[in-house]
Every structure is written in structure tokens, then in C-alpha cells.
C-alpha positions as CSV (number, residue, x, y, z in Angstrom):
1,M,278.1,29.9,1.6
2,S,278.6,29.9,5.4
3,K,275.8,29.3,7.8
4,A,275.8,32.9,8.9
5,S,275.2,34.0,5.3
6,K,272.3,31.5,4.9
7,R,270.6,32.9,8.0
8,L,271.0,36.6,6.9
9,P,267.9,36.8,4.8
10,A,265.8,35.5,7.8
11,Y,267.0,38.5,9.9
12,V,266.9,41.1,7.2
13,A,263.3,40.4,6.3
14,P,261.9,41.2,9.7
15,L,264.2,44.3,10.0
16,T,263.1,45.6,6.7
17,G,259.4,45.2,7.7
18,C,260.1,47.0,10.9
19,L,261.7,49.9,9.0
20,L,258.8,50.1,6.6
21,L,256.3,50.1,9.5
22,S,258.4,52.7,11.3
23,A,258.5,55.0,8.2
24,A,254.8,54.6,7.7
25,A,254.1,55.5,11.3
26,T,256.4,58.5,11.1
27,Q,254.6,59.8,8.0
28,L,251.2,59.2,9.7
29,T,252.5,60.9,12.9
30,G,253.7,63.9,10.9
31,C,250.3,64.3,9.3
32,V,248.6,64.2,12.7
33,V,251.0,66.8,14.1
34,R,250.5,69.1,11.2
35,A,246.7,68.8,11.6
36,Q,247.0,69.6,15.3
37,V,249.1,72.8,14.9
38,A,246.9,74.3,12.3
39,S,245.1,77.2,13.9
40,P,243.4,80.4,12.7
41,P,245.7,83.5,12.4
42,P,246.0,85.7,15.4
43,P,244.0,88.9,15.4
44,A,245.5,91.8,13.5
45,V,247.3,94.4,15.6
46,Y,246.9,98.0,14.4
47,V,250.1,99.6,13.4
48,A,250.0,103.4,13.0
49,P,250.2,104.6,9.4
50,A,253.7,105.7,8.2
51,A,252.6,109.3,8.4
52,E,252.1,108.9,12.1
53,A,254.5,106.1,13.2
54,D,257.5,107.6,11.4
55,V,257.1,111.1,12.8
56,Q,260.2,112.1,14.8
57,A,261.3,115.3,16.4
58,N,264.6,116.4,18.1
59,E,262.8,118.5,20.7
60,P,260.1,117.7,23.2
61,P,256.5,118.8,22.5
62,P,255.3,121.8,24.5
63,P,253.2,121.4,27.7
64,L,249.5,120.6,27.2
65,P,247.4,123.7,27.1
66,T,244.6,124.2,29.7
67,Y,241.1,124.4,28.2
68,E,237.5,123.5,28.9
69,Q,235.7,120.6,27.2
70,P,232.8,121.5,24.8
71,P,229.6,119.7,25.6
72,C,228.9,116.5,23.8
73,P,226.9,117.4,20.6
74,V,225.4,114.0,19.8
75,E,224.7,111.0,22.0
76,G,227.1,108.2,21.1
77,Y,230.1,110.5,20.3
78,I,233.3,109.8,22.2
79,W,235.9,112.5,23.3
80,T,239.3,112.4,21.6
81,P,241.7,114.7,23.5
82,G,243.9,117.3,21.7
83,Y,247.6,116.8,21.3
84,W,250.7,118.3,19.7
85,A,251.6,117.1,16.3
86,W,254.8,117.7,14.3
87,A,255.4,119.4,10.9
88,P,258.5,120.9,9.3
89,A,257.4,124.3,10.7
90,G,257.4,122.8,14.2
91,Y,254.8,121.6,16.6
92,Y,251.1,122.5,16.0
93,W,248.0,121.8,18.1
94,V,245.4,119.3,17.0
95,P,242.2,120.4,18.9
96,G,240.4,117.9,21.0
97,T,237.0,117.0,19.6
98,W,234.0,114.7,19.8
99,V,234.0,111.9,17.2
100,A,231.6,109.1,16.3
101,P,233.4,105.7,16.9
102,P,233.8,103.4,13.9
103,R,231.4,100.9,15.5
104,V,229.7,100.0,18.8
105,G,231.9,98.8,21.6
106,L,235.1,100.6,20.6
107,L,237.1,103.1,22.7
108,W,239.7,105.6,21.8
109,T,243.4,105.2,22.8
110,P,245.1,108.6,22.4
111,G,248.4,109.0,20.6
112,Y,251.4,110.1,22.6
113,W,255.0,111.2,22.2
114,G,257.8,109.0,23.6
115,F,261.5,109.5,23.9
116,V,263.2,106.6,22.1
117,G,266.8,106.3,20.9
118,G,267.6,109.9,21.4
119,V,264.6,111.3,19.5
120,Y,260.9,112.0,20.3
121,V,258.7,109.5,18.4
122,F,254.9,109.9,18.0
123,H,252.8,106.8,18.6
124,G,249.5,107.2,16.8
125,G,246.1,106.7,18.5
126,Y,243.7,103.9,17.6
127,W,240.2,102.4,18.3
128,G,239.9,99.2,20.2
129,P,237.7,97.3,22.7
130,H,239.9,98.5,25.6
131,V,242.0,101.6,26.1
132,G,245.7,100.8,25.8
133,F,248.9,102.6,26.8
134,Y,249.2,106.3,26.0
135,G,252.4,107.2,27.7
136,G,250.9,108.0,31.1
137,V,250.0,111.5,29.7
138,N,247.2,113.2,31.6
139,Y,245.0,114.6,28.8
140,G,242.1,115.2,31.1
141,F,238.4,114.7,30.7
142,G,238.6,111.0,31.7
143,Y,242.1,110.3,30.2
144,G,244.1,110.7,33.4
145,G,247.1,108.7,32.2
146,V,245.8,105.2,32.6
147,G,242.6,103.9,31.0
148,F,239.5,106.1,30.4
149,A,237.0,107.2,33.1
150,G,234.8,109.5,30.9
151,G,232.3,106.8,29.9
152,R,231.6,103.2,29.1
153,W,229.6,101.0,26.8
154,V,226.4,99.5,28.2
155,G,225.1,97.2,25.6
156,N,224.8,99.1,22.4
157,S,224.7,102.5,24.1
158,F,227.5,104.7,25.4
159,A,227.0,106.1,28.9
160,Y,228.8,109.3,30.0
161,N,230.3,109.9,33.4
162,Q,229.1,113.4,34.3
163,S,231.8,113.8,37.0
164,V,234.5,114.3,34.3
165,T,232.6,114.7,31.0
166,N,230.7,117.8,29.9
167,V,227.3,116.6,28.7
168,N,224.0,118.4,28.2
169,V,221.3,116.2,29.7
170,T,218.8,117.6,27.3
171,V,220.9,116.1,24.5
172,V,222.5,113.1,26.2
173,H,220.3,111.0,28.4
174,N,222.5,108.0,29.1
175,T,224.6,109.3,32.0
176,Y,226.0,108.2,35.4
177,N,228.1,109.8,38.2
178,E,231.3,108.1,39.3
179,T,233.9,109.9,41.2
180,V,237.4,109.7,39.7
181,V,240.1,109.7,42.4
182,N,243.2,111.6,41.5
183,N,246.1,110.7,43.7
184,V,248.4,113.4,42.2
185,T,248.4,116.6,44.1
186,T,249.2,118.7,41.0
187,V,247.9,117.9,37.5
188,S,250.9,117.5,35.2
189,R,250.8,119.2,31.8
190,V,253.8,117.2,30.5
191,S,252.9,115.9,27.0
192,Y,255.5,113.2,26.5
193,N,256.8,110.0,28.0
194,G,260.5,109.3,28.9
195,G,263.5,111.6,28.4
196,A,264.5,114.5,30.5
197,G,261.4,115.9,32.2
198,G,259.2,113.3,30.6
199,I,256.6,111.1,32.3
200,A,258.1,108.0,33.8
201,A,255.3,105.5,33.0
202,A,255.3,101.9,31.7
203,P,252.4,99.9,30.3
204,T,250.3,98.0,32.9
205,P,249.5,94.3,32.3
206,Q,246.0,95.3,31.2
207,E,247.5,97.8,28.7
208,R,249.9,95.1,27.4
209,M,246.9,92.9,26.8
210,A,245.0,95.7,25.1
211,A,248.0,96.2,22.7
212,Q,247.5,92.6,21.4
213,E,243.8,93.2,20.6
214,S,242.4,93.9,17.1
215,H,242.6,97.7,16.5
216,V,240.9,100.1,14.1
217,P,242.8,103.1,12.7
218,P,241.5,106.7,13.0
219,T,238.4,107.4,11.0
220,P,238.4,109.5,7.8
221,T,236.8,112.3,9.8
222,Q,239.7,112.3,12.3
223,H,242.2,112.4,9.4
224,Q,240.4,115.4,7.9
225,H,240.5,117.1,11.4
226,L,244.3,116.5,11.5
227,Q,244.8,117.9,8.0
228,Q,242.9,121.1,8.8
229,A,244.9,121.6,11.9
230,A,248.1,121.2,10.0
231,A,247.0,123.8,7.5
232,N,246.1,126.4,10.1
233,P,249.1,128.6,11.0
234,A,247.3,129.9,14.1
235,L,247.8,126.4,15.6
236,L,251.6,126.5,15.3
237,A,253.2,126.6,18.8
238,R,255.6,129.3,17.6
239,N,252.6,131.5,16.6
240,N,250.4,130.9,19.7
241,G,253.1,130.5,22.4
242,G,251.6,127.1,23.4
243,H,248.1,128.6,24.0
244,P,246.0,127.9,20.8
245,A,242.9,129.9,20.3
246,I,241.2,126.7,18.9
247,A,241.9,124.3,21.7
248,A,238.8,122.1,21.3
249,T,235.8,121.9,18.9
250,P,232.3,120.3,19.3
251,H,232.7,118.5,15.9
252,A,235.8,117.3,14.0
253,G,237.0,119.9,11.5
254,A,234.5,122.6,12.8
255,F,237.2,125.2,13.6
256,N,234.9,128.1,13.2
257,A,231.6,126.6,14.4
258,P,229.8,127.9,17.5
259,G,231.1,126.3,20.6
260,V,234.8,126.3,19.7
261,V,236.9,126.6,22.9
262,G,240.2,128.5,23.2
263,A,243.0,127.6,25.6
264,H,243.4,129.6,28.8
265,G,245.6,132.7,28.1
266,A,245.1,132.4,24.3
267,A,244.5,135.5,22.1
268,P,241.2,135.3,20.2
269,V,241.4,134.5,16.5
270,P,239.4,137.0,14.4
271,H,236.8,135.2,12.3
272,G,237.1,135.6,8.6
273,A,240.8,136.7,8.8
274,A,242.9,135.8,5.8
275,P,245.6,133.1,6.3
276,L,249.2,134.2,7.0
277,P,251.3,135.0,3.9
278,H,253.7,132.1,4.5
279,A,251.0,129.5,4.8
280,P,250.9,127.2,1.8
281,A,247.7,126.3,0.0
282,V,247.1,122.7,1.1
283,A,244.5,120.4,-0.3
284,Y,242.1,118.9,2.2
285,T,239.3,116.3,2.2
286,N,235.8,117.3,3.3
287,H,233.5,115.4,5.6
288,S,232.2,113.2,2.9
289,G,235.7,112.4,1.7
290,S,234.7,113.2,-1.9
291,G,236.4,116.5,-2.5
292,A,239.4,118.7,-2.1
293,G,239.8,122.4,-1.9
294,R,242.3,125.2,-1.5
295,G,242.4,128.7,-0.2
296,A,240.7,130.1,2.9
297,A,238.7,126.9,3.6
298,A,241.9,124.9,3.7
299,Y,243.1,126.8,6.7
300,G,239.8,126.5,8.7
301,K,238.8,130.0,7.7
302,P,235.4,130.8,6.2
303,A,235.6,131.8,2.5
304,A,234.7,135.4,1.6
305,P,231.0,135.8,0.8
306,K,230.1,135.9,-2.9
307,P,228.9,139.3,-4.2
308,K,225.2,139.4,-4.8
309,P,224.2,139.7,-8.5
310,Q,223.1,143.1,-9.5
311,Q,219.8,143.5,-11.3
312,H,219.8,145.4,-14.6
313,P,218.3,148.8,-14.0
314,K,216.3,148.7,-17.3
315,T,214.6,145.4,-16.5
316,P,211.6,146.1,-14.4
317,Q,210.6,143.5,-11.8
318,R,207.1,142.2,-12.0
319,E,204.7,142.7,-9.1
320,E,204.4,139.0,-8.4
321,E,208.1,138.6,-8.3
322,K,208.4,141.4,-5.8
323,T,205.7,139.8,-3.6
324,A,207.6,136.4,-3.8
325,A,210.8,138.1,-2.9
326,R,209.3,139.5,0.2
């Protein structure tokens, strides 16, 4: 064996040791790196339900109707503006209404229509700690196209800005006055973003940040409100000419309650009128979410009163019963 061969083990042993130490160090380093990158998952971002996110139309929604805001019925409720929704029969109006937020500290970002890829796509609304992008649409009553100026959370209480919100101080005590500057000379009634004649608005940096926050979907009460609007043929744009007689309600789903507001130029809807013949019988969920019904109530119409039971003429009524009846 040559001298070089005899010296080979002397060189291989240190090299082997170095390789083993390097491998061990690599494994240890890998463990440390994996421990460092482990982090909690990012907050969930609300994605509109398929029933809302997948709604598309080939024609733009009508202009927003002009109407007055009903006074806030309960302290703590937040205004959700009305909007045009789409059904196979065409656009129909979902009345603006006062809604209880899912929890303290949340604000409502309205949904909006946007022109995307040659069609009009509806982006559903949601609840969140800040108001996000809603297409630059001026829904009024604090929703002037960017943010919300109708009120704010002060601790666990919601304060209302009386300059843009209709509140009765005998019912609502937590109020303030803050002037909202409108730099637009004429208030736009355009109800969609992008496309021909649409609003040219893009999200602000604050709205982009709000989009990344944890969001809460519409409440069951809001879903019930939407279902009742979809089942009411009087709210179809083709039937009301863009001027719905039920433009806003004091409570969600209260389409026949006192305080319902009609759009300017709308024809009054007779109370107790039967639904149109072509209107289908649609099941709906009541306020408690525990039932469904069909018929007049499904269209937001009061059901016909039940006939009073007739007393048999041969059965005399005792005197005490007559007294109690009085």
C-alpha cells in the first residue's frame, strides 16, 4: 500500500466527523426555523354567501329611490340602507331598515353592485369593526359613498349623529351633532360601481385594511327581511317603476307596520290587498327563525281575519258570562 493510501483514513475520519456535525446542525437549525415560523392563523375574512356572491345581472340596477328615513325605534339599532337585489323576475327593492348588530362594536358595510367582466355582480354586505368599501354608492343617511357618518360606538353604547340620522330623543338619548361636508354639488342616485354610467370609485387604503378584518355575515333577521322583499311583487322595479311604496321600514320585515315609508313619487299600496296572481307561494322564516309559512303573510301582506265563531241560538248565555264579556 502506498503512503498516500496509508494517510487516507487520517483525513477521512475528521471529514466524516465534520459531515456528521454539519448534518446534526442542519437538523437542529431546521427545527429552530420551523418553530419560528409557526404562528396563529390569520383572522377569517367574510366571504358573501353563494346566494349573494354569485348573483349576476346583464343590466345595471335602477337608480336609487328617494325616501325619508324612519326614526330609530330602539336605542342601539343601526341603519342598513335599502338596495336593489336581483331575481329571475328582475330587480326588486330591499327596503332600508333598522337592525340590531350581532354584537357591540360592529358596523354595517352595505352591499353594492359592481361591473366586472361584462356583467353586474353583487357584493354582499357584512358586519365588521370598520366600514369597508361599498362601491362609492351614496346610499344616504350617513353612507355617503365612503365610510359611515351616521353614528359611532362610544364604549358599549352606540351614539347617533343627529345631523344625518333621524332619531327621537325621547327614545334615543345617546346623540351628538357633527356636520357632514358633502363636496358633491348634486347627490348621485347611481346604484352601481363601474361600467357605463357607473360610479368611478376605488377602495381607499383604510377600506382595503377593513377588507382584511374579521367579518360577520348578515343576521338571520336581515335574511328574513330579504326573503320577504323577494316575495313581494310590489317591490319589483317593473311593477313600481323604480319608486317602491315600501322604501324603508322601522323594523326588519315589518312591511305593514306603522311608520313604513314610501319612495317619493310612489303609489300607495292598499293594506290587506291580495298578492298578484303571478306571485308564487314562497316559504319564509319568521323573526324567531323557527317556522315557515305560505300565503298572504309570505308577501308581506296581512292575512285575512278569521271569522268569529257563531253562538248557537238555543244555548242561552248565563248572566255572569255576559258580565264577564262586557
